[in-house]
ZANU-146024 format. One record per residue: residue number from 1; z, x, y of N, C-alpha, C in turn. Coordinates in nm, 3 decimals. Example, Ala and Ser with C-alpha at 12.3 -4.5 7.8 and 13.67 -1.06 7.14 Angstrom:
% residues 2
ATOM	1	0.780	1.319	-0.569	0.780	1.230	-0.450	0.780	1.320	-0.330;
ATOM	2	0.708	1.285	-0.225	0.714	1.367	-0.106	0.787	1.290	0.003;
This chain:
% residues 214
ATOM	1	10.043	-4.193	17.118	10.168	-4.300	17.009	10.197	-4.207	16.877;
ATOM	2	10.068	-4.224	16.845	10.086	-4.126	16.685	10.127	-4.004	16.705;
ATOM	3	10.104	-3.992	16.712	10.110	-3.790	16.742	10.276	-3.798	16.694;
ATOM	4	10.298	-3.828	16.845	10.476	-3.827	16.918	10.560	-3.897	16.759;
ATOM	5	10.491	-4.012	16.680	10.582	-4.097	16.573	10.578	-4.023	16.444;
ATOM	6	10.470	-3.881	16.415	10.488	-3.875	16.287	10.548	-3.728	16.265;
ATOM	7	10.558	-3.631	16.431	10.663	-3.561	16.473	10.834	-3.625	16.494;
ATOM	8	10.822	-3.728	16.510	10.986	-3.774	16.517	10.989	-3.796	16.364;
ATOM	9	10.919	-3.804	16.277	10.938	-3.842	16.123	10.997	-3.746	16.087;
ATOM	10	10.912	-3.622	16.071	10.887	-3.441	16.078	11.040	-3.411	16.117;
ATOM	11	11.068	-3.452	16.235	11.206	-3.345	16.262	11.307	-3.442	16.244;
ATOM	12	11.295	-3.575	16.315	11.399	-3.600	16.259	11.402	-3.656	16.133;
ATOM	13	11.351	-3.625	16.018	11.377	-3.642	15.887	11.433	-3.514	15.839;
ATOM	14	11.385	-3.427	15.893	11.472	-3.283	15.856	11.611	-3.258	15.923;
ATOM	15	11.587	-3.320	15.995	11.719	-3.239	16.102	11.851	-3.441	16.031;
ATOM	16	11.774	-3.480	16.025	11.890	-3.615	15.967	11.913	-3.589	15.788;
ATOM	17	11.852	-3.510	15.741	11.882	-3.490	15.624	12.007	-3.355	15.568;
ATOM	18	12.002	-3.247	15.713	12.076	-3.183	15.710	12.219	-3.190	15.779;
ATOM	19	12.208	-3.364	15.875	12.318	-3.337	15.938	12.365	-3.427	15.877;
ATOM	20	12.322	-3.546	15.802	12.390	-3.625	15.667	12.426	-3.606	15.529;
ATOM	21	12.358	-3.538	15.469	12.388	-3.540	15.361	12.414	-3.375	15.314;
ATOM	22	12.388	-3.282	15.450	12.507	-3.121	15.437	12.499	-3.007	15.494;
ATOM	23	12.578	-3.110	15.611	12.640	-3.077	15.765	12.698	-2.995	15.747;
ATOM	24	12.770	-2.898	15.641	12.887	-2.768	15.593	12.725	-2.702	15.622;
ATOM	25	12.693	-2.694	15.457	12.561	-2.609	15.416	12.541	-2.494	15.528;
ATOM	26	12.484	-2.662	15.579	12.331	-2.575	15.770	12.373	-2.619	15.778;
ATOM	27	12.534	-2.592	15.843	12.582	-2.526	15.977	12.618	-2.442	15.921;
ATOM	28	12.651	-2.350	15.807	12.697	-2.197	15.830	12.573	-2.152	15.741;
ATOM	29	12.392	-2.147	15.701	12.312	-2.163	15.757	12.190	-2.206	15.777;
ATOM	30	12.239	-2.172	15.967	12.167	-2.298	16.013	12.001	-2.259	16.035;
ATOM	31	11.957	-2.103	15.968	11.782	-2.082	15.998	11.725	-2.123	15.881;
ATOM	32	11.788	-2.191	15.799	11.776	-2.298	15.622	11.726	-2.406	15.680;
ATOM	33	11.745	-2.432	15.796	11.696	-2.596	15.833	11.562	-2.581	15.813;
ATOM	34	11.498	-2.502	15.841	11.331	-2.444	15.916	11.325	-2.482	15.837;
ATOM	35	11.325	-2.372	15.678	11.298	-2.418	15.530	11.254	-2.569	15.447;
ATOM	36	11.207	-2.593	15.535	11.118	-2.737	15.536	11.036	-2.728	15.383;
ATOM	37	11.028	-2.656	15.330	10.931	-2.582	15.167	11.063	-2.612	15.050;
ATOM	38	11.150	-2.576	15.119	11.228	-2.633	15.042	11.267	-2.788	15.009;
ATOM	39	11.200	-2.847	15.071	11.297	-2.981	15.029	11.367	-3.032	15.103;
ATOM	40	11.448	-3.144	15.153	11.476	-3.226	15.241	11.463	-3.330	15.358;
ATOM	41	11.492	-3.437	15.306	11.426	-3.538	15.452	11.464	-3.667	15.385;
ATOM	42	11.529	-3.727	15.537	11.602	-3.825	15.545	11.497	-3.955	15.598;
ATOM	43	11.531	-4.112	15.517	11.429	-4.157	15.621	11.547	-4.164	15.742;
ATOM	44	11.684	-4.257	15.747	11.721	-4.298	15.843	11.729	-4.168	16.002;
ATOM	45	11.720	-4.021	15.947	11.676	-3.924	16.016	11.533	-3.947	16.052;
ATOM	46	11.430	-3.978	16.003	11.332	-3.981	16.046	11.314	-4.053	16.145;
ATOM	47	11.323	-4.232	16.093	11.391	-4.355	16.221	11.446	-4.290	16.311;
ATOM	48	11.562	-4.224	16.339	11.626	-4.206	16.435	11.506	-4.097	16.583;
ATOM	49	11.492	-3.960	16.481	11.352	-3.931	16.557	11.231	-4.010	16.614;
ATOM	50	11.210	-4.104	16.529	11.069	-4.153	16.594	11.087	-4.264	16.670;
ATOM	51	11.212	-4.377	16.621	11.291	-4.454	16.848	11.250	-4.384	16.930;
ATOM	52	11.335	-4.222	16.897	11.329	-4.155	17.040	11.224	-4.011	17.072;
ATOM	53	11.082	-4.058	16.979	10.977	-4.011	17.066	10.908	-4.130	17.072;
ATOM	54	10.926	-4.197	17.045	10.881	-4.346	17.084	10.923	-4.361	17.219;
ATOM	55	11.055	-4.342	17.269	11.127	-4.347	17.418	11.090	-4.283	17.492;
ATOM	56	11.031	-4.133	17.492	10.967	-4.057	17.558	10.866	-4.111	17.568;
ATOM	57	10.773	-4.165	17.504	10.565	-4.221	17.540	10.670	-4.302	17.582;
ATOM	58	10.681	-4.410	17.563	10.727	-4.562	17.639	10.669	-4.567	17.827;
ATOM	59	10.811	-4.434	17.819	10.888	-4.453	17.964	10.723	-4.338	18.034;
ATOM	60	10.674	-4.226	17.998	10.582	-4.194	18.030	10.485	-4.289	18.042;
ATOM	61	10.458	-4.374	18.006	10.359	-4.454	18.018	10.415	-4.641	18.080;
ATOM	62	10.531	-4.599	18.099	10.600	-4.727	18.165	10.589	-4.870	18.077;
ATOM	63	10.595	-4.836	17.974	10.558	-4.928	17.954	10.745	-5.036	17.828;
ATOM	64	10.738	-5.133	17.831	10.922	-5.159	17.816	10.860	-5.106	17.613;
ATOM	65	11.012	-5.045	17.648	11.037	-5.035	17.457	11.067	-5.096	17.361;
ATOM	66	11.140	-5.215	17.386	11.144	-5.299	17.298	11.016	-5.373	17.244;
ATOM	67	10.882	-5.358	17.346	10.782	-5.420	17.321	10.679	-5.322	17.179;
ATOM	68	10.700	-5.194	17.253	10.604	-5.095	17.137	10.676	-5.148	17.053;
ATOM	69	10.853	-5.120	17.052	10.864	-5.145	16.871	10.813	-5.297	16.792;
ATOM	70	10.803	-5.390	16.927	10.829	-5.460	16.826	10.614	-5.472	16.746;
ATOM	71	10.578	-5.414	16.907	10.412	-5.337	16.778	10.403	-5.293	16.671;
ATOM	72	10.504	-5.165	16.687	10.484	-5.149	16.558	10.580	-5.173	16.465;
ATOM	73	10.663	-5.227	16.450	10.765	-5.191	16.307	10.675	-5.245	16.205;
ATOM	74	10.577	-5.372	16.235	10.573	-5.456	16.092	10.455	-5.374	16.036;
ATOM	75	10.380	-5.222	16.090	10.342	-5.131	16.009	10.372	-5.028	15.912;
ATOM	76	10.563	-5.019	15.968	10.600	-4.908	16.005	10.611	-4.933	15.787;
ATOM	77	10.674	-5.052	15.700	10.675	-5.009	15.571	10.567	-5.028	15.470;
ATOM	78	10.415	-4.998	15.505	10.311	-4.979	15.480	10.339	-4.825	15.475;
ATOM	79	10.361	-4.748	15.568	10.353	-4.621	15.544	10.472	-4.588	15.452;
ATOM	80	10.590	-4.651	15.384	10.718	-4.589	15.349	10.621	-4.644	15.229;
ATOM	81	10.611	-4.748	15.147	10.551	-4.727	15.041	10.441	-4.661	14.965;
ATOM	82	10.379	-4.630	15.067	10.235	-4.501	15.068	10.343	-4.394	15.035;
ATOM	83	10.446	-4.363	15.097	10.550	-4.206	15.029	10.572	-4.304	14.935;
ATOM	84	10.661	-4.382	14.876	10.770	-4.407	14.739	10.639	-4.350	14.674;
ATOM	85	10.527	-4.394	14.669	10.395	-4.393	14.574	10.386	-4.223	14.531;
ATOM	86	10.441	-4.127	14.641	10.409	-4.008	14.663	10.529	-3.945	14.529;
ATOM	87	10.658	-3.986	14.608	10.859	-3.991	14.534	10.798	-3.943	14.405;
ATOM	88	10.658	-4.127	14.345	10.645	-4.183	14.216	10.623	-4.063	14.111;
ATOM	89	10.461	-4.015	14.205	10.383	-3.892	14.158	10.435	-3.794	14.118;
ATOM	90	10.478	-3.682	14.203	10.604	-3.634	14.233	10.694	-3.620	14.126;
ATOM	91	10.747	-3.776	14.004	10.872	-3.733	13.962	10.980	-3.733	14.009;
ATOM	92	11.043	-3.740	14.123	11.142	-3.677	14.263	11.182	-3.854	14.230;
ATOM	93	11.334	-3.867	14.311	11.420	-3.927	14.409	11.423	-4.085	14.282;
ATOM	94	11.421	-4.014	14.128	11.443	-4.089	14.039	11.538	-4.209	14.020;
ATOM	95	11.572	-4.327	13.932	11.674	-4.384	13.944	11.803	-4.330	13.833;
ATOM	96	11.858	-4.424	13.780	12.014	-4.428	13.756	11.953	-4.435	13.588;
ATOM	97	12.053	-4.444	13.454	12.062	-4.447	13.344	11.985	-4.601	13.306;
ATOM	98	11.873	-4.602	13.293	11.831	-4.774	13.230	11.908	-4.784	13.151;
ATOM	99	11.953	-4.914	13.004	11.884	-4.923	12.880	11.813	-4.930	12.858;
ATOM	100	11.852	-4.820	12.750	11.667	-4.790	12.604	11.564	-4.887	12.620;
ATOM	101	11.650	-5.008	12.574	11.559	-5.076	12.534	11.479	-5.194	12.687;
ATOM	102	11.481	-5.154	12.824	11.407	-5.198	12.891	11.285	-5.120	12.948;
ATOM	103	11.186	-5.254	12.939	11.011	-5.188	12.935	11.008	-5.173	12.992;
ATOM	104	11.028	-5.083	13.077	11.009	-4.987	13.220	11.080	-4.907	13.204;
ATOM	105	11.174	-4.908	13.165	11.203	-4.789	13.163	11.145	-4.666	13.168;
ATOM	106	11.181	-4.495	13.211	11.028	-4.466	13.216	11.164	-4.286	13.255;
ATOM	107	11.098	-4.177	13.127	11.154	-4.068	13.126	11.131	-3.984	13.265;
ATOM	108	11.182	-3.881	13.305	11.161	-3.840	13.462	11.203	-3.671	13.414;
ATOM	109	11.098	-3.620	13.353	11.168	-3.466	13.327	11.249	-3.321	13.471;
ATOM	110	11.162	-3.371	13.528	11.244	-3.316	13.674	11.385	-3.382	13.637;
ATOM	111	11.426	-3.467	13.604	11.574	-3.447	13.618	11.668	-3.430	13.515;
ATOM	112	11.601	-3.357	13.397	11.641	-3.231	13.316	11.720	-3.378	13.220;
ATOM	113	11.709	-3.470	13.207	11.700	-3.534	13.137	11.587	-3.656	13.061;
ATOM	114	11.601	-3.622	12.886	11.508	-3.700	12.819	11.567	-3.875	12.787;
ATOM	115	11.657	-3.930	12.864	11.703	-4.000	12.852	11.617	-4.166	12.939;
ATOM	116	11.594	-4.240	12.925	11.573	-4.406	13.019	11.582	-4.418	13.161;
ATOM	117	11.520	-4.337	13.292	11.624	-4.429	13.386	11.536	-4.557	13.467;
ATOM	118	11.514	-4.633	13.578	11.509	-4.719	13.567	11.372	-4.683	13.706;
ATOM	119	11.233	-4.672	13.704	11.171	-4.587	13.829	11.206	-4.638	13.973;
ATOM	120	11.276	-4.581	14.003	11.329	-4.666	14.159	11.274	-4.663	14.275;
ATOM	121	11.158	-4.541	14.284	11.083	-4.512	14.366	10.935	-4.627	14.346;
ATOM	122	10.974	-4.692	14.247	10.848	-4.839	14.245	10.921	-4.953	14.310;
ATOM	123	11.071	-4.984	14.347	11.116	-5.116	14.372	11.138	-5.076	14.453;
ATOM	124	11.194	-4.928	14.497	11.131	-4.895	14.672	11.019	-4.954	14.770;
ATOM	125	10.861	-4.911	14.667	10.751	-4.955	14.721	10.755	-5.079	14.718;
ATOM	126	10.800	-5.179	14.568	10.825	-5.334	14.617	10.818	-5.355	14.717;
ATOM	127	11.041	-5.273	14.763	11.116	-5.396	14.819	11.130	-5.394	14.981;
ATOM	128	11.057	-5.215	14.983	11.069	-5.140	15.157	10.906	-5.147	15.122;
ATOM	129	10.846	-5.201	15.087	10.682	-5.203	15.090	10.619	-5.335	15.133;
ATOM	130	10.637	-5.321	15.073	10.513	-5.466	14.989	10.576	-5.579	15.032;
ATOM	131	10.701	-5.615	14.984	10.798	-5.711	15.043	10.840	-5.673	15.198;
ATOM	132	10.876	-5.653	15.261	10.899	-5.621	15.394	10.769	-5.613	15.475;
ATOM	133	10.686	-5.541	15.439	10.535	-5.587	15.512	10.527	-5.754	15.506;
ATOM	134	10.466	-5.816	15.444	10.487	-5.903	15.412	10.575	-6.016	15.507;
ATOM	135	10.646	-5.978	15.490	10.783	-6.076	15.522	10.763	-6.038	15.720;
ATOM	136	10.770	-5.900	15.763	10.771	-5.877	15.873	10.592	-5.934	15.913;
ATOM	137	10.498	-5.911	15.872	10.385	-5.950	15.893	10.385	-6.048	15.954;
ATOM	138	10.485	-6.161	15.812	10.430	-6.309	15.860	10.545	-6.372	15.982;
ATOM	139	10.647	-6.346	15.976	10.723	-6.342	16.122	10.734	-6.322	16.181;
ATOM	140	10.645	-6.203	16.271	10.593	-6.168	16.353	10.412	-6.221	16.379;
ATOM	141	10.394	-6.351	16.324	10.248	-6.358	16.416	10.270	-6.490	16.472;
ATOM	142	10.434	-6.552	16.452	10.449	-6.618	16.574	10.554	-6.573	16.692;
ATOM	143	10.524	-6.645	16.767	10.526	-6.623	16.933	10.725	-6.518	16.929;
ATOM	144	10.800	-6.367	16.956	10.912	-6.420	16.914	10.945	-6.340	17.010;
ATOM	145	11.136	-6.358	17.079	11.134	-6.277	17.168	11.167	-6.152	17.141;
ATOM	146	11.153	-6.088	17.255	11.087	-5.901	17.242	11.222	-5.876	17.181;
ATOM	147	11.238	-5.796	17.076	11.316	-5.828	17.027	11.364	-5.841	16.922;
ATOM	148	11.322	-5.908	16.846	11.355	-5.954	16.730	11.314	-5.953	16.612;
ATOM	149	11.187	-5.875	16.602	11.107	-5.857	16.561	11.157	-5.697	16.490;
ATOM	150	11.137	-5.618	16.599	11.234	-5.428	16.554	11.384	-5.530	16.508;
ATOM	151	11.442	-5.649	16.527	11.528	-5.618	16.530	11.582	-5.752	16.330;
ATOM	152	11.408	-5.793	16.287	11.361	-5.791	16.176	11.396	-5.738	16.088;
ATOM	153	11.299	-5.632	16.169	11.305	-5.448	16.035	11.409	-5.468	16.051;
ATOM	154	11.480	-5.351	16.075	11.605	-5.284	16.092	11.698	-5.362	16.020;
ATOM	155	11.746	-5.467	15.961	11.770	-5.579	15.876	11.688	-5.575	15.740;
ATOM	156	11.586	-5.648	15.781	11.519	-5.590	15.680	11.521	-5.449	15.519;
ATOM	157	11.474	-5.348	15.615	11.503	-5.266	15.502	11.649	-5.193	15.466;
ATOM	158	11.740	-5.228	15.543	11.874	-5.186	15.507	11.894	-5.288	15.437;
ATOM	159	11.835	-5.422	15.416	11.866	-5.464	15.274	11.818	-5.453	15.163;
ATOM	160	11.709	-5.406	15.170	11.651	-5.370	15.098	11.691	-5.267	15.010;
ATOM	161	11.684	-5.170	15.170	11.702	-4.999	15.065	11.867	-5.060	15.002;
ATOM	162	11.985	-5.061	15.056	12.082	-5.091	15.006	12.083	-5.170	14.883;
ATOM	163	12.000	-5.270	14.825	11.927	-5.322	14.734	11.951	-5.176	14.592;
ATOM	164	11.841	-5.155	14.660	11.685	-5.032	14.545	11.858	-4.955	14.516;
ATOM	165	11.929	-4.915	14.574	12.048	-4.793	14.631	12.126	-4.832	14.457;
ATOM	166	12.122	-4.954	14.456	12.262	-4.934	14.313	12.152	-4.889	14.184;
ATOM	167	11.994	-4.880	14.151	11.879	-4.839	14.078	11.860	-4.714	14.116;
ATOM	168	11.853	-4.634	14.221	11.868	-4.538	14.198	12.009	-4.380	14.207;
ATOM	169	11.965	-4.287	14.124	12.039	-4.169	14.115	12.121	-4.158	14.286;
ATOM	170	12.233	-4.155	14.246	12.186	-4.063	14.390	12.221	-3.910	14.396;
ATOM	171	12.279	-3.853	14.493	12.197	-3.735	14.533	12.358	-3.664	14.446;
ATOM	172	12.311	-3.576	14.379	12.388	-3.434	14.284	12.468	-3.374	14.386;
ATOM	173	12.473	-3.305	14.430	12.619	-3.290	14.562	12.736	-3.425	14.629;
ATOM	174	12.645	-3.488	14.628	12.702	-3.584	14.651	12.777	-3.719	14.619;
ATOM	175	12.690	-3.781	14.520	12.726	-3.839	14.424	12.783	-4.031	14.442;
ATOM	176	12.841	-4.079	14.450	12.908	-4.221	14.492	13.009	-4.178	14.608;
ATOM	177	13.004	-4.189	14.654	13.078	-4.192	14.811	13.237	-4.279	14.805;
ATOM	178	13.298	-4.385	14.922	13.373	-4.418	14.912	13.341	-4.588	14.894;
ATOM	179	13.384	-4.664	14.857	13.381	-4.813	14.845	13.275	-4.835	14.697;
ATOM	180	13.244	-4.702	14.658	13.109	-4.745	14.480	12.965	-4.784	14.548;
ATOM	181	12.961	-4.607	14.701	12.862	-4.696	14.784	12.786	-4.593	14.758;
ATOM	182	12.646	-4.533	14.789	12.631	-4.415	14.779	12.552	-4.339	14.940;
ATOM	183	12.518	-4.238	14.990	12.556	-4.190	15.093	12.434	-4.254	15.189;
ATOM	184	12.325	-4.308	15.102	12.182	-4.381	15.132	12.246	-4.579	15.164;
ATOM	185	12.383	-4.622	15.073	12.406	-4.785	15.141	12.481	-4.730	15.274;
ATOM	186	12.554	-4.614	15.316	12.650	-4.691	15.401	12.543	-4.649	15.562;
ATOM	187	12.463	-4.549	15.499	12.372	-4.529	15.651	12.296	-4.697	15.624;
ATOM	188	12.297	-4.723	15.595	12.224	-4.848	15.537	12.326	-4.977	15.686;
ATOM	189	12.415	-4.977	15.599	12.505	-5.023	15.714	12.537	-5.078	15.851;
ATOM	190	12.539	-4.905	15.920	12.485	-4.938	16.024	12.377	-5.040	16.139;
ATOM	191	12.249	-4.933	16.025	12.080	-5.014	16.014	12.105	-5.218	16.049;
ATOM	192	12.206	-5.192	15.951	12.222	-5.384	15.928	12.256	-5.403	16.065;
ATOM	193	12.387	-5.380	16.054	12.415	-5.452	16.210	12.364	-5.403	16.276;
ATOM	194	12.370	-5.340	16.277	12.216	-5.277	16.440	12.156	-5.408	16.464;
ATOM	195	12.048	-5.395	16.351	11.919	-5.485	16.364	12.007	-5.630	16.357;
ATOM	196	12.096	-5.670	16.332	12.117	-5.808	16.354	12.183	-5.785	16.508;
ATOM	197	12.263	-5.740	16.537	12.335	-5.724	16.751	12.173	-5.657	16.783;
ATOM	198	12.036	-5.626	16.739	11.941	-5.614	16.828	11.910	-5.794	16.790;
ATOM	199	11.842	-5.844	16.708	11.818	-5.977	16.725	11.927	-6.055	16.752;
ATOM	200	12.021	-6.050	16.754	12.102	-6.183	16.869	12.099	-6.160	16.981;
ATOM	201	12.043	-6.056	17.020	12.151	-5.973	17.166	11.950	-6.071	17.237;
ATOM	202	11.812	-6.030	17.209	11.760	-6.051	17.197	11.707	-6.243	17.214;
ATOM	203	11.800	-6.276	17.189	11.762	-6.462	17.123	11.831	-6.483	17.309;
ATOM	204	11.968	-6.419	17.260	12.097	-6.461	17.381	12.008	-6.453	17.494;
ATOM	205	11.946	-6.277	17.540	11.895	-6.288	17.669	11.784	-6.380	17.699;
ATOM	206	11.719	-6.379	17.605	11.557	-6.493	17.634	11.628	-6.577	17.673;
ATOM	207	11.769	-6.643	17.585	11.794	-6.817	17.677	11.857	-6.807	17.704;
ATOM	208	11.948	-6.726	17.816	11.961	-6.723	17.906	11.892	-6.603	18.093;
ATOM	209	11.775	-6.608	18.086	11.672	-6.583	18.165	11.663	-6.694	18.242;
ATOM	210	11.658	-6.678	18.375	11.654	-6.769	18.433	11.456	-6.885	18.453;
ATOM	211	11.486	-6.950	18.420	11.326	-7.035	18.453	11.199	-6.958	18.536;
ATOM	212	11.101	-6.917	18.513	11.047	-6.949	18.637	10.987	-7.024	18.713;
ATOM	213	10.981	-7.069	18.837	10.941	-7.154	18.850	10.814	-7.166	18.893;
ATOM	214	10.729	-7.239	18.924	10.620	-7.356	18.918	10.471	-7.302	19.051;
């Protein structure tokens, strides 16, 4: 299961970046999709890759898919937190320009500017990583309907990533899109809606299920 999850992250993350962020370029340069050393990964694509790989896993093991996803979901934020630490150490995915008097404003030399910026990697580490992990762990400790923990993860990550995007510098080749939102924020919208729908569906499905006879 772990091996398939890692493969889903890598393949889905790469394909998601190519399709979501630079579809025109990679359609005309398809062989460069394989050039992973040039960088370019997408969390949302990685998430879809994991979902696909785990769907294959549960089908081969004859396990309920949502039950497995509920088991995996509370562990994901720790992996995300580790990834944001790596982004911070590498000085990549930096934030937008901050006020010069912001105490924790930082200069990222790789950004090509010596002006202070928000350390958005740290914001995402705290929100999508530690805070989401604590909230999901506490939520999953109590008995929940099948699918509710997965729905809570989708909503939680989507909301926290949406907030963090206000401080994270958008990609130079995309900039700010419609309604003043970044690509990351637009990708979070269906994630939040889908998570809320899954949580509601799980609640209604469980409530409408016939009671077992004694």
